[in-house]
N, C-alpha and C positions, 0 to 999 in steps of 0.2 A: 026391146032395147030401152034401158032406163035413161032418164034425163039427169044431167048434172045441174047443180045450182051454183051460180056465180057468187063467189064470196064478196064481190064488190057491190053488186046491185041486186042480188037475190033473184035474178031472172033464171028461168029454167032454160037450159041449153041442151040440145040434142047431143048424144055421146060422140057423134062423128064430126061435130062442128069444129072449125079452127078459130072462130071469132065469136065472142058473146054478142047476141043480138041486142042486148040492153045497153051495155057500156062500151062495147067494142074492145074488150080485153082479149088479148091473144091467148088461145088455149093450146097447151103443149101436152103431149102424151108420151109416156115411156120414160126411160132413164135419161139422165143428163149425159151429154157427149163426153164430159170429163171422165166418167167412169170407164168408158171404152178406151180412152187414152191411158188410164192407169193400168188397165188390163193388158194393153199393148206393151207398155213399159215393163211390166212384170214378166210377160212372156219373152220379151227380148232379153231380159236379165237372166232368166232361167235357161234360155237357149244358149246364151254366151257361156254360162257356167258349165252346162252339160257339154258344149262343144269343146271346151278346154280340158274337161276331165277325160274325154274319150281319146283314144289314139288318133293320129292324123288320118288314118285310112277310114275312120268312122266319124269324122268331124261333122258330116252332114246330119248326124243324129241330133246335134244341137238345134238345127233348123226345125227338125221334126218335133223335138220336145218343146221348143218355143211356140210353134204353131199350135200344138196340142194344148198347151197351157192357155194361150190366148183364146182359142176356140172354146175351151171349157169355161173360162172366166166370163167371156162374152155371153155365152148361153145362160150362165148363172145370173148375171146382171140383168139380162133381158127377162128372165123368169121372175126375179124378185121384184122388179120395178114395172111389171106389165100393166098394173092398174093405176099407176101414178098419173095424176092430172094436175097441171099447174095453170092457173089463170094469171097472166101477166098484163097489168094495165099501167100505162104511162100517164101520170098526172101532169098536166101542163099548167104552169103558172106564168104569170106575166113576165 
């Protein structure tokens, strides 16, 4: 397992750590939560459109289409941002 290097203090940090041992910066892995929210909104929009395009007897197809779009987009976001690492440090001033 490789070590990460903190951009704030240049300390080597183990890959599984949640806090930098040198400067106490918070380490976050993976995609931002906002991307999953956008995927959920897009899935809901597609589900709404498909549900209204189908006859009333098949309107549940909108739910299925919306869930499929959300699941596909969520998996794609997770795959694209799997190696993303963010060091977040709060600088305190007087």
